[in-house]
C-alpha positions as CSV (number, residue, x, y, z in Angstrom):
1,M,97.0,101.6,107.9
2,K,96.5,99.2,104.9
3,I,93.4,99.8,102.7
4,F,91.9,96.8,100.9
5,L,89.9,97.1,97.7
6,I,87.7,94.7,95.8
7,V,89.3,93.7,92.4
8,I,87.4,91.7,89.8
9,A,89.5,90.0,87.2
10,M,87.8,89.7,83.9
11,I,88.2,86.9,81.4
12,S,90.1,88.4,78.6
13,Y,90.7,87.1,75.1
14,S,94.1,88.9,74.8
15,D,97.3,88.6,76.8
16,Q,96.2,91.4,79.1
17,V,94.1,91.0,82.2
18,D,91.3,93.5,82.6
19,L,90.7,94.5,86.2
20,Y,87.6,96.2,87.5
21,V,88.6,97.9,90.8
22,I,85.9,98.9,93.3
23,Q,87.2,101.6,95.6
24,D,83.9,102.2,97.5
25,P,83.6,100.5,99.9
26,S,87.2,100.1,101.0
27,F,88.3,98.1,104.0
28,T,91.0,98.3,106.7
29,N,90.6,94.6,107.5
30,P,91.0,91.9,104.7
31,Q,88.5,89.6,106.5
32,K,85.8,92.3,106.3
33,C,86.5,92.7,102.6
34,V,86.1,88.9,102.0
35,E,82.9,88.9,104.1
36,F,81.5,91.7,102.0
37,V,82.4,90.0,98.8
38,K,80.7,86.7,99.9
39,I,77.5,88.5,100.8
40,N,77.4,90.8,97.8
41,N,79.0,88.7,95.0
42,I,76.0,88.8,92.8
43,T,75.8,92.6,92.9
44,L,79.5,92.9,92.3
45,I,79.4,90.6,89.3
46,Q,76.5,92.6,87.9
47,K,78.5,95.9,88.3
48,A,81.5,94.3,86.5
49,K,79.3,93.0,83.6
50,I,77.9,96.5,83.1
51,E,81.5,97.8,82.6
52,Y,82.7,94.8,80.7
53,P,79.6,93.4,78.9
54,D,81.5,91.1,76.6
55,Q,83.7,89.5,79.2
56,G,83.1,86.9,81.9
57,I,84.3,87.0,85.5
58,D,87.5,85.1,86.3
59,N,87.7,85.8,90.0
60,I,87.0,88.4,92.7
61,Y,89.9,89.4,95.0
62,C,90.4,91.6,98.1
63,I,93.8,93.1,97.7
64,S,95.7,95.9,99.4
65,K,95.8,99.2,97.6
66,E,99.6,99.2,97.8
67,K,99.9,95.7,96.3
68,L,97.4,96.6,93.5
69,K,99.4,99.7,92.7
70,N,102.6,97.6,92.4
71,Y,100.8,95.1,90.2
72,V,99.4,97.7,87.9
73,S,102.7,99.5,87.6
74,G,104.4,96.2,86.7
75,T,106.8,96.1,89.7
76,E,105.3,92.8,91.0
77,A,105.0,89.6,89.1
């Protein structure tokens, strides 16, 4: 079963992308994740700004845990 997480990409002033990963809640259906993000986007942005106070938000994604793991480990472009 695939697990989908909320990932917030932060605007970075370096060549790296800072990601804020929210693991709770997690979802087994990508549409449910997207619905949750649409309803709770303000709260999610506020959480990210607490962790990254000097950066803006680039985008919010729902991504499978497996794909995120590959991306972070550098095995996927």
